[in-house]
PyMOL Python script that loads the backbone (N, CA, C, O; Angstrom):
from pymol import cmd

cmd.read_pdbstr("""\
ATOM      1  N   UNK A   1       0.835  -1.185   0.000  1.00  0.00           N
ATOM      2  CA  UNK A   1       0.000   0.000   0.000  1.00  0.00           C
ATOM      3  C   UNK A   1       0.874   1.241   0.000  1.00  0.00           C
ATOM      4  O   UNK A   1       1.952   1.249   0.595  1.00  0.00           O
ATOM      5  N   UNK A   2       0.422   2.263  -0.650  1.00  0.00           N
ATOM      6  CA  UNK A   2       1.195   3.491  -0.734  1.00  0.00           C
ATOM      7  C   UNK A   2       1.001   4.347   0.507  1.00  0.00           C
ATOM      8  O   UNK A   2       1.969   4.796   1.120  1.00  0.00           O
ATOM      9  N   UNK A   3      -0.236   4.567   0.867  1.00  0.00           N
ATOM     10  CA  UNK A   3      -0.524   5.442   2.000  1.00  0.00           C
ATOM     11  C   UNK A   3      -1.193   4.663   3.122  1.00  0.00           C
ATOM     12  O   UNK A   3      -1.880   3.670   2.882  1.00  0.00           O
ATOM     13  N   UNK A   4      -0.987   5.119   4.332  1.00  0.00           N
ATOM     14  CA  UNK A   4      -1.666   4.462   5.453  1.00  0.00           C
ATOM     15  C   UNK A   4      -3.158   4.800   5.446  1.00  0.00           C
ATOM     16  O   UNK A   4      -3.570   5.845   4.942  1.00  0.00           O
ATOM     17  N   UNK A   5      -3.943   3.910   6.006  1.00  0.00           N
ATOM     18  CA  UNK A   5      -5.376   4.156   6.152  1.00  0.00           C
ATOM     19  C   UNK A   5      -5.859   3.396   7.386  1.00  0.00           C
ATOM     20  O   UNK A   5      -5.050   3.024   8.236  1.00  0.00           O
ATOM     21  N   UNK A   6      -7.151   3.164   7.491  1.00  0.00           N
ATOM     22  CA  UNK A   6      -7.686   2.481   8.669  1.00  0.00           C
ATOM     23  C   UNK A   6      -7.185   1.046   8.781  1.00  0.00           C
ATOM     24  O   UNK A   6      -7.055   0.515   9.884  1.00  0.00           O
ATOM     25  N   UNK A   7      -6.905   0.420   7.644  1.00  0.00           N
ATOM     26  CA  UNK A   7      -6.493  -0.980   7.642  1.00  0.00           C
ATOM     27  C   UNK A   7      -4.977  -1.127   7.583  1.00  0.00           C
ATOM     28  O   UNK A   7      -4.412  -2.003   8.239  1.00  0.00           O
ATOM     29  N   UNK A   8      -4.316  -0.277   6.802  1.00  0.00           N
ATOM     30  CA  UNK A   8      -2.866  -0.357   6.609  1.00  0.00           C
ATOM     31  C   UNK A   8      -2.186   0.645   7.532  1.00  0.00           C
ATOM     32  O   UNK A   8      -2.382   1.851   7.381  1.00  0.00           O
ATOM     33  N   UNK A   9      -1.379   0.160   8.499  1.00  0.00           N
ATOM     34  CA  UNK A   9      -0.683   1.093   9.384  1.00  0.00           C
ATOM     35  C   UNK A   9       0.455   1.812   8.651  1.00  0.00           C
ATOM     36  O   UNK A   9       0.896   1.367   7.592  1.00  0.00           O
ATOM     37  N   UNK A  10       0.916   2.907   9.212  1.00  0.00           N
ATOM     38  CA  UNK A  10       1.992   3.688   8.603  1.00  0.00           C
ATOM     39  C   UNK A  10       3.231   2.835   8.369  1.00  0.00           C
ATOM     40  O   UNK A  10       3.887   2.975   7.337  1.00  0.00           O
ATOM     41  N   UNK A  11       3.556   1.971   9.292  1.00  0.00           N
ATOM     42  CA  UNK A  11       4.769   1.153   9.170  1.00  0.00           C
ATOM     43  C   UNK A  11       4.705   0.181   7.999  1.00  0.00           C
ATOM     44  O   UNK A  11       5.749  -0.254   7.514  1.00  0.00           O
ATOM     45  N   UNK A  12       3.524  -0.167   7.537  1.00  0.00           N
ATOM     46  CA  UNK A  12       3.378  -1.096   6.416  1.00  0.00           C
ATOM     47  C   UNK A  12       3.181  -0.378   5.086  1.00  0.00           C
ATOM     48  O   UNK A  12       3.103  -1.025   4.042  1.00  0.00           O
ATOM     49  N   UNK A  13       3.100   0.938   5.110  1.00  0.00           N
ATOM     50  CA  UNK A  13       2.886   1.691   3.875  1.00  0.00           C
ATOM     51  C   UNK A  13       4.229   2.112   3.279  1.00  0.00           C
ATOM     52  O   UNK A  13       5.258   2.069   3.953  1.00  0.00           O
ATOM     53  N   UNK A  14       4.207   2.512   2.029  1.00  0.00           N
ATOM     54  CA  UNK A  14       5.428   2.984   1.378  1.00  0.00           C
ATOM     55  C   UNK A  14       5.924   4.253   2.059  1.00  0.00           C
ATOM     56  O   UNK A  14       7.129   4.437   2.229  1.00  0.00           O
ATOM     57  N   UNK A  15       5.009   5.120   2.445  1.00  0.00           N
ATOM     58  CA  UNK A  15       5.415   6.350   3.126  1.00  0.00           C
ATOM     59  C   UNK A  15       6.142   6.047   4.433  1.00  0.00           C
ATOM     60  O   UNK A  15       7.058   6.776   4.815  1.00  0.00           O
ATOM     61  N   UNK A  16       5.750   5.004   5.104  1.00  0.00           N
ATOM     62  CA  UNK A  16       6.417   4.616   6.345  1.00  0.00           C
ATOM     63  C   UNK A  16       7.779   3.990   6.115  1.00  0.00           C
ATOM     64  O   UNK A  16       8.613   3.969   7.020  1.00  0.00           O
ATOM     65  N   UNK A  17       8.017   3.477   4.909  1.00  0.00           N
ATOM     66  CA  UNK A  17       9.298   2.845   4.600  1.00  0.00           C
ATOM     67  C   UNK A  17      10.306   3.781   3.950  1.00  0.00           C
ATOM     68  O   UNK A  17      11.461   3.398   3.764  1.00  0.00           O
ATOM     69  N   UNK A  18       9.904   4.985   3.603  1.00  0.00           N
ATOM     70  CA  UNK A  18      10.824   5.929   2.963  1.00  0.00           C
ATOM     71  C   UNK A  18      12.066   6.223   3.813  1.00  0.00           C
ATOM     72  O   UNK A  18      13.160   6.311   3.257  1.00  0.00           O
ATOM     73  N   UNK A  19      11.942   6.376   5.130  1.00  0.00           N
ATOM     74  CA  UNK A  19      13.146   6.676   5.920  1.00  0.00           C
ATOM     75  C   UNK A  19      14.241   5.615   5.826  1.00  0.00           C
ATOM     76  O   UNK A  19      15.416   5.937   6.001  1.00  0.00           O
ATOM     77  N   UNK A  20      13.889   4.365   5.554  1.00  0.00           N
ATOM     78  CA  UNK A  20      14.908   3.324   5.421  1.00  0.00           C
ATOM     79  C   UNK A  20      15.823   3.620   4.239  1.00  0.00           C
ATOM     80  O   UNK A  20      17.038   3.446   4.332  1.00  0.00           O
ATOM     81  N   UNK A  21      15.247   4.063   3.139  1.00  0.00           N
ATOM     82  CA  UNK A  21      16.042   4.396   1.958  1.00  0.00           C
ATOM     83  C   UNK A  21      16.775   5.716   2.181  1.00  0.00           C
ATOM     84  O   UNK A  21      17.914   5.877   1.742  1.00  0.00           O
ATOM     85  N   UNK A  22      16.132   6.649   2.856  1.00  0.00           N
ATOM     86  CA  UNK A  22      16.739   7.954   3.084  1.00  0.00           C
ATOM     87  C   UNK A  22      17.960   7.869   3.988  1.00  0.00           C
ATOM     88  O   UNK A  22      18.920   8.616   3.800  1.00  0.00           O
ATOM     89  N   UNK A  23      17.938   6.975   4.960  1.00  0.00           N
ATOM     90  CA  UNK A  23      19.061   6.832   5.898  1.00  0.00           C
ATOM     91  C   UNK A  23      20.297   6.222   5.253  1.00  0.00           C
ATOM     92  O   UNK A  23      21.395   6.345   5.794  1.00  0.00           O
ATOM     93  N   UNK A  24      20.142   5.575   4.123  1.00  0.00           N
ATOM     94  CA  UNK A  24      21.270   4.948   3.440  1.00  0.00           C
ATOM     95  C   UNK A  24      22.172   5.981   2.772  1.00  0.00           C
ATOM     96  O   UNK A  24      23.296   5.648   2.394  1.00  0.00           O
ATOM     97  N   UNK A  25      21.717   7.222   2.615  1.00  0.00           N
ATOM     98  CA  UNK A  25      22.487   8.292   1.971  1.00  0.00           C
ATOM     99  C   UNK A  25      23.432   8.942   2.940  1.00  0.00           C
ATOM    100  O   UNK A  25      23.585   8.435   4.051  1.00  0.00           O
ATOM    101  N   UNK A  26      24.058  10.000   2.600  1.00  0.00           N
ATOM    102  CA  UNK A  26      23.913  10.847   1.427  1.00  0.00           C
ATOM    103  C   UNK A  26      24.885  10.506   0.299  1.00  0.00           C
ATOM    104  O   UNK A  26      24.830  11.124  -0.764  1.00  0.00           O
ATOM    105  N   UNK A  27      25.759   9.550   0.509  1.00  0.00           N
ATOM    106  CA  UNK A  27      26.726   9.209  -0.536  1.00  0.00           C
ATOM    107  C   UNK A  27      26.065   8.373  -1.623  1.00  0.00           C
ATOM    108  O   UNK A  27      25.197   7.552  -1.328  1.00  0.00           O
ATOM    109  N   UNK A  28      26.471   8.574  -2.891  1.00  0.00           N
ATOM    110  CA  UNK A  28      25.921   7.732  -3.960  1.00  0.00           C
ATOM    111  C   UNK A  28      26.212   6.257  -3.679  1.00  0.00           C
ATOM    112  O   UNK A  28      27.275   5.907  -3.168  1.00  0.00           O
ATOM    113  N   UNK A  29      25.258   5.411  -4.018  1.00  0.00           N
ATOM    114  CA  UNK A  29      25.382   3.981  -3.738  1.00  0.00           C
ATOM    115  C   UNK A  29      24.808   3.205  -4.918  1.00  0.00           C
ATOM    116  O   UNK A  29      23.844   3.635  -5.551  1.00  0.00           O
ATOM    117  N   UNK A  30      25.408   2.070  -5.198  1.00  0.00           N
ATOM    118  CA  UNK A  30      24.888   1.218  -6.261  1.00  0.00           C
ATOM    119  C   UNK A  30      23.483   0.754  -5.894  1.00  0.00           C
ATOM    120  O   UNK A  30      23.191   0.473  -4.732  1.00  0.00           O
ATOM    121  N   UNK A  31      22.636   0.681  -6.886  1.00  0.00           N
ATOM    122  CA  UNK A  31      21.245   0.294  -6.660  1.00  0.00           C
ATOM    123  C   UNK A  31      21.151  -1.089  -6.013  1.00  0.00           C
ATOM    124  O   UNK A  31      20.338  -1.295  -5.111  1.00  0.00           O
ATOM    125  N   UNK A  32      21.970  -2.033  -6.464  1.00  0.00           N
ATOM    126  CA  UNK A  32      21.954  -3.388  -5.895  1.00  0.00           C
ATOM    127  C   UNK A  32      22.416  -3.375  -4.438  1.00  0.00           C
ATOM    128  O   UNK A  32      21.868  -4.100  -3.607  1.00  0.00           O
ATOM    129  N   UNK A  33      23.424  -2.551  -4.123  1.00  0.00           N
ATOM    130  CA  UNK A  33      23.902  -2.460  -2.738  1.00  0.00           C
ATOM    131  C   UNK A  33      22.851  -1.835  -1.833  1.00  0.00           C
ATOM    132  O   UNK A  33      22.680  -2.252  -0.687  1.00  0.00           O
ATOM    133  N   UNK A  34      22.148  -0.833  -2.354  1.00  0.00           N
ATOM    134  CA  UNK A  34      21.085  -0.204  -1.574  1.00  0.00           C
ATOM    135  C   UNK A  34      20.000  -1.217  -1.250  1.00  0.00           C
ATOM    136  O   UNK A  34      19.508  -1.263  -0.123  1.00  0.00           O
ATOM    137  N   UNK A  35      19.623  -2.027  -2.229  1.00  0.00           N
ATOM    138  CA  UNK A  35      18.602  -3.041  -1.967  1.00  0.00           C
ATOM    139  C   UNK A  35      19.104  -4.077  -0.965  1.00  0.00           C
ATOM    140  O   UNK A  35      18.326  -4.548  -0.134  1.00  0.00           O
ATOM    141  N   UNK A  36      20.377  -4.441  -1.022  1.00  0.00           N
ATOM    142  CA  UNK A  36      20.926  -5.379  -0.049  1.00  0.00           C
ATOM    143  C   UNK A  36      20.879  -4.800   1.358  1.00  0.00           C
ATOM    144  O   UNK A  36      20.641  -5.529   2.321  1.00  0.00           O
ATOM    145  N   UNK A  37      21.104  -3.489   1.485  1.00  0.00           N
ATOM    146  CA  UNK A  37      21.101  -2.848   2.797  1.00  0.00           C
ATOM    147  C   UNK A  37      19.704  -2.737   3.392  1.00  0.00           C
ATOM    148  O   UNK A  37      19.510  -2.987   4.581  1.00  0.00           O
ATOM    149  N   UNK A  38      18.738  -2.364   2.569  1.00  0.00           N
ATOM    150  CA  UNK A  38      17.409  -2.054   3.102  1.00  0.00           C
ATOM    151  C   UNK A  38      16.324  -3.008   2.634  1.00  0.00           C
ATOM    152  O   UNK A  38      15.169  -2.859   3.033  1.00  0.00           O
ATOM    153  N   UNK A  39      16.656  -3.971   1.812  1.00  0.00           N
ATOM    154  CA  UNK A  39      15.653  -4.871   1.248  1.00  0.00           C
ATOM    155  C   UNK A  39      14.862  -5.649   2.275  1.00  0.00           C
ATOM    156  O   UNK A  39      13.700  -5.979   2.036  1.00  0.00           O
ATOM    157  N   UNK A  40      15.465  -5.949   3.417  1.00  0.00           N
ATOM    158  CA  UNK A  40      14.755  -6.713   4.435  1.00  0.00           C
ATOM    159  C   UNK A  40      13.661  -5.895   5.128  1.00  0.00           C
ATOM    160  O   UNK A  40      12.821  -6.459   5.830  1.00  0.00           O
ATOM    161  N   UNK A  41      13.664  -4.600   4.942  1.00  0.00           N
ATOM    162  CA  UNK A  41      12.641  -3.734   5.530  1.00  0.00           C
ATOM    163  C   UNK A  41      11.365  -3.683   4.678  1.00  0.00           C
ATOM    164  O   UNK A  41      10.329  -3.202   5.137  1.00  0.00           O
ATOM    165  N   UNK A  42      11.443  -4.175   3.452  1.00  0.00           N
ATOM    166  CA  UNK A  42      10.318  -4.136   2.521  1.00  0.00           C
ATOM    167  C   UNK A  42       9.767  -5.545   2.323  1.00  0.00           C
ATOM    168  O   UNK A  42      10.499  -6.530   2.423  1.00  0.00           O
ATOM    169  N   UNK A  43       8.465  -5.630   2.042  1.00  0.00           N
ATOM    170  CA  UNK A  43       7.825  -6.924   1.813  1.00  0.00           C
ATOM    171  C   UNK A  43       8.237  -7.519   0.479  1.00  0.00           C
ATOM    172  O   UNK A  43       8.312  -8.740   0.338  1.00  0.00           O
ATOM    173  N   UNK A  44       8.507  -6.662  -0.506  1.00  0.00           N
ATOM    174  CA  UNK A  44       8.890  -7.142  -1.831  1.00  0.00           C
ATOM    175  C   UNK A  44       9.732  -6.078  -2.526  1.00  0.00           C
ATOM    176  O   UNK A  44       9.816  -4.935  -2.077  1.00  0.00           O
ATOM    177  N   UNK A  45      10.347  -6.478  -3.620  1.00  0.00           N
ATOM    178  CA  UNK A  45      11.142  -5.523  -4.391  1.00  0.00           C
ATOM    179  C   UNK A  45      10.240  -4.464  -5.018  1.00  0.00           C
ATOM    180  O   UNK A  45      10.684  -3.346  -5.281  1.00  0.00           O
ATOM    181  N   UNK A  46       8.984  -4.810  -5.256  1.00  0.00           N
ATOM    182  CA  UNK A  46       8.036  -3.837  -5.804  1.00  0.00           C
ATOM    183  C   UNK A  46       7.861  -2.647  -4.862  1.00  0.00           C
ATOM    184  O   UNK A  46       7.819  -1.500  -5.306  1.00  0.00           O
ATOM    185  N   UNK A  47       7.762  -2.924  -3.570  1.00  0.00           N
ATOM    186  CA  UNK A  47       7.624  -1.839  -2.605  1.00  0.00           C
ATOM    187  C   UNK A  47       8.896  -1.004  -2.535  1.00  0.00           C
ATOM    188  O   UNK A  47       8.830   0.215  -2.381  1.00  0.00           O
ATOM    189  N   UNK A  48      10.049  -1.648  -2.647  1.00  0.00           N
ATOM    190  CA  UNK A  48      11.326  -0.918  -2.658  1.00  0.00           C
ATOM    191  C   UNK A  48      11.377   0.023  -3.854  1.00  0.00           C
ATOM    192  O   UNK A  48      11.744   1.189  -3.710  1.00  0.00           O
ATOM    193  N   UNK A  49      11.011  -0.473  -5.032  1.00  0.00           N
ATOM    194  CA  UNK A  49      11.031   0.364  -6.234  1.00  0.00           C
ATOM    195  C   UNK A  49       9.992   1.478  -6.155  1.00  0.00           C
ATOM    196  O   UNK A  49      10.227   2.581  -6.649  1.00  0.00           O
ATOM    197  N   UNK A  50       8.861   1.203  -5.547  1.00  0.00           N
ATOM    198  CA  UNK A  50       7.850   2.234  -5.364  1.00  0.00           C
ATOM    199  C   UNK A  50       8.372   3.325  -4.429  1.00  0.00           C
ATOM    200  O   UNK A  50       8.109   4.507  -4.648  1.00  0.00           O
ATOM    201  N   UNK A  51       9.102   2.938  -3.401  1.00  0.00           N
ATOM    202  CA  UNK A  51       9.699   3.921  -2.491  1.00  0.00           C
ATOM    203  C   UNK A  51      10.711   4.786  -3.239  1.00  0.00           C
ATOM    204  O   UNK A  51      10.764   5.998  -3.029  1.00  0.00           O
ATOM    205  N   UNK A  52      11.514   4.172  -4.111  1.00  0.00           N
ATOM    206  CA  UNK A  52      12.451   4.957  -4.917  1.00  0.00           C
ATOM    207  C   UNK A  52      11.704   5.913  -5.839  1.00  0.00           C
ATOM    208  O   UNK A  52      12.131   7.052  -6.025  1.00  0.00           O
ATOM    209  N   UNK A  53      10.596   5.462  -6.416  1.00  0.00           N
ATOM    210  CA  UNK A  53       9.789   6.324  -7.273  1.00  0.00           C
ATOM    211  C   UNK A  53       9.273   7.541  -6.506  1.00  0.00           C
ATOM    212  O   UNK A  53       9.322   8.664  -7.007  1.00  0.00           O
ATOM    213  N   UNK A  54       8.785   7.314  -5.305  1.00  0.00           N
ATOM    214  CA  UNK A  54       8.266   8.418  -4.492  1.00  0.00           C
ATOM    215  C   UNK A  54       9.391   9.394  -4.153  1.00  0.00           C
ATOM    216  O   UNK A  54       9.205  10.607  -4.245  1.00  0.00           O
ATOM    217  N   UNK A  55      10.554   8.877  -3.763  1.00  0.00           N
ATOM    218  CA  UNK A  55      11.675   9.761  -3.455  1.00  0.00           C
ATOM    219  C   UNK A  55      12.158  10.511  -4.689  1.00  0.00           C
ATOM    220  O   UNK A  55      12.604  11.653  -4.578  1.00  0.00           O
ATOM    221  N   UNK A  56      12.079   9.895  -5.855  1.00  0.00           N
ATOM    222  CA  UNK A  56      12.434  10.576  -7.094  1.00  0.00           C
ATOM    223  C   UNK A  56      11.461  11.719  -7.377  1.00  0.00           C
ATOM    224  O   UNK A  56      11.873  12.817  -7.750  1.00  0.00           O
ATOM    225  N   UNK A  57      10.169  11.452  -7.197  1.00  0.00           N
ATOM    226  CA  UNK A  57       9.167  12.492  -7.418  1.00  0.00           C
ATOM    227  C   UNK A  57       9.326  13.654  -6.443  1.00  0.00           C
ATOM    228  O   UNK A  57       8.986  14.791  -6.768  1.00  0.00           O
ATOM    229  N   UNK A  58       9.835  13.372  -5.261  1.00  0.00           N
ATOM    230  CA  UNK A  58      10.078  14.418  -4.263  1.00  0.00           C
ATOM    231  C   UNK A  58      11.435  15.094  -4.448  1.00  0.00           C
ATOM    232  O   UNK A  58      11.821  15.941  -3.643  1.00  0.00           O
ATOM    233  N   UNK A  59      12.157  14.722  -5.503  1.00  0.00           N
ATOM    234  CA  UNK A  59      13.501  15.257  -5.801  1.00  0.00           C
ATOM    235  C   UNK A  59      14.511  14.960  -4.695  1.00  0.00           C
ATOM    236  O   UNK A  59      15.436  15.740  -4.468  1.00  0.00           O
ATOM    237  N   UNK A  60      14.333  13.831  -4.011  1.00  0.00           N
ATOM    238  CA  UNK A  60      15.273  13.443  -2.972  1.00  0.00           C
ATOM    239  C   UNK A  60      16.386  12.559  -3.530  1.00  0.00           C
ATOM    240  O   UNK A  60      17.513  12.597  -3.036  1.00  0.00           O
ATOM    241  N   UNK A  61      16.081  11.771  -4.543  1.00  0.00           N
ATOM    242  CA  UNK A  61      17.087  10.912  -5.176  1.00  0.00           C
ATOM    243  C   UNK A  61      16.947  10.984  -6.689  1.00  0.00           C
ATOM    244  O   UNK A  61      15.891  11.319  -7.226  1.00  0.00           O
ATOM    245  N   UNK A  62      18.044  10.659  -7.356  1.00  0.00           N
ATOM    246  CA  UNK A  62      18.027  10.409  -8.796  1.00  0.00           C
ATOM    247  C   UNK A  62      18.800   9.120  -9.020  1.00  0.00           C
ATOM    248  O   UNK A  62      19.622   8.728  -8.193  1.00  0.00           O
ATOM    249  N   UNK A  63      18.537   8.476 -10.125  1.00  0.00           N
ATOM    250  CA  UNK A  63      19.256   7.250 -10.458  1.00  0.00           C
ATOM    251  C   UNK A  63      20.049   7.513 -11.724  1.00  0.00           C
ATOM    252  O   UNK A  63      19.490   7.848 -12.769  1.00  0.00           O
ATOM    253  N   UNK A  64      21.365   7.355 -11.613  1.00  0.00           N
ATOM    254  CA  UNK A  64      22.245   7.507 -12.767  1.00  0.00           C
ATOM    255  C   UNK A  64      22.386   6.123 -13.405  1.00  0.00           C
ATOM    256  O   UNK A  64      23.106   5.267 -12.892  1.00  0.00           O
ATOM    257  N   UNK A  65      21.699   5.913 -14.520  1.00  0.00           N
ATOM    258  CA  UNK A  65      21.655   4.589 -15.132  1.00  0.00           C
ATOM    259  C   UNK A  65      22.970   4.200 -15.791  1.00  0.00           C
ATOM    260  O   UNK A  65      23.212   3.015 -16.020  1.00  0.00           O
ATOM    261  N   UNK A  66      23.825   5.170 -16.101  1.00  0.00           N
ATOM    262  CA  UNK A  66      25.116   4.823 -16.701  1.00  0.00           C
ATOM    263  C   UNK A  66      26.049   4.190 -15.663  1.00  0.00           C
ATOM    264  O   UNK A  66      26.863   3.332 -16.006  1.00  0.00           O
ATOM    265  N   UNK A  67      25.935   4.607 -14.403  1.00  0.00           N
ATOM    266  CA  UNK A  67      26.770   4.038 -13.342  1.00  0.00           C
ATOM    267  C   UNK A  67      25.985   3.120 -12.413  1.00  0.00           C
ATOM    268  O   UNK A  67      26.565   2.482 -11.534  1.00  0.00           O
ATOM    269  N   UNK A  68      24.663   3.051 -12.604  1.00  0.00           N
ATOM    270  CA  UNK A  68      23.753   2.248 -11.766  1.00  0.00           C
ATOM    271  C   UNK A  68      23.789   2.673 -10.311  1.00  0.00           C
ATOM    272  O   UNK A  68      23.665   1.838  -9.415  1.00  0.00           O
ATOM    273  N   UNK A  69      23.961   3.986 -10.065  1.00  0.00           N
ATOM    274  CA  UNK A  69      24.032   4.494  -8.705  1.00  0.00           C
ATOM    275  C   UNK A  69      22.825   5.352  -8.392  1.00  0.00           C
ATOM    276  O   UNK A  69      22.284   6.052  -9.249  1.00  0.00           O
ATOM    277  N   UNK A  70      22.421   5.274  -7.130  1.00  0.00           N
ATOM    278  CA  UNK A  70      21.390   6.158  -6.597  1.00  0.00           C
ATOM    279  C   UNK A  70      22.123   7.350  -6.004  1.00  0.00           C
ATOM    280  O   UNK A  70      22.989   7.193  -5.143  1.00  0.00           O
ATOM    281  N   UNK A  71      21.771   8.542  -6.469  1.00  0.00           N
ATOM    282  CA  UNK A  71      22.435   9.760  -6.024  1.00  0.00           C
ATOM    283  C   UNK A  71      21.431  10.563  -5.215  1.00  0.00           C
ATOM    284  O   UNK A  71      20.342  10.882  -5.693  1.00  0.00           O
ATOM    285  N   UNK A  72      21.809  10.886  -3.979  1.00  0.00           N
ATOM    286  CA  UNK A  72      20.932  11.646  -3.094  1.00  0.00           C
ATOM    287  C   UNK A  72      21.098  13.137  -3.350  1.00  0.00           C
ATOM    288  O   UNK A  72      22.188  13.599  -3.685  1.00  0.00           O
ATOM    289  N   UNK A  73      20.010  13.885  -3.192  1.00  0.00           N
ATOM    290  CA  UNK A  73      20.057  15.341  -3.370  1.00  0.00           C
ATOM    291  C   UNK A  73      20.855  15.957  -2.233  1.00  0.00           C
ATOM    292  O   UNK A  73      20.849  15.464  -1.105  1.00  0.00           O
ATOM    293  N   UNK A  74      21.530  17.029  -2.552  1.00  0.00           N
ATOM    294  CA  UNK A  74      22.311  17.702  -1.503  1.00  0.00           C
ATOM    295  C   UNK A  74      21.633  18.932  -1.004  1.00  0.00           C
ATOM    296  O   UNK A  74      22.159  19.612  -0.122  1.00  0.00           O
TER     297      UNK A  74
END
""", "prot")
cmd.dss("prot")
cmd.show_as("cartoon", "prot")
cmd.util.cbc("prot")
cmd.orient("prot")
């Protein structure tokens, strides 16, 4: 689930999982290494990718596909 509601608590929503990805910064990190670090906090890789999408939309991270690194905003 993306947002918390009466049934889905904040900790189980994507919004509740964003801090796990945010704490892995601020240094650029390989996408695979980032998933290894925080993947156990997510139910599936789909939720991890959704969290990256949300952070991208918020201009908190970008993904450099030539180097396969997640770059955090400064």
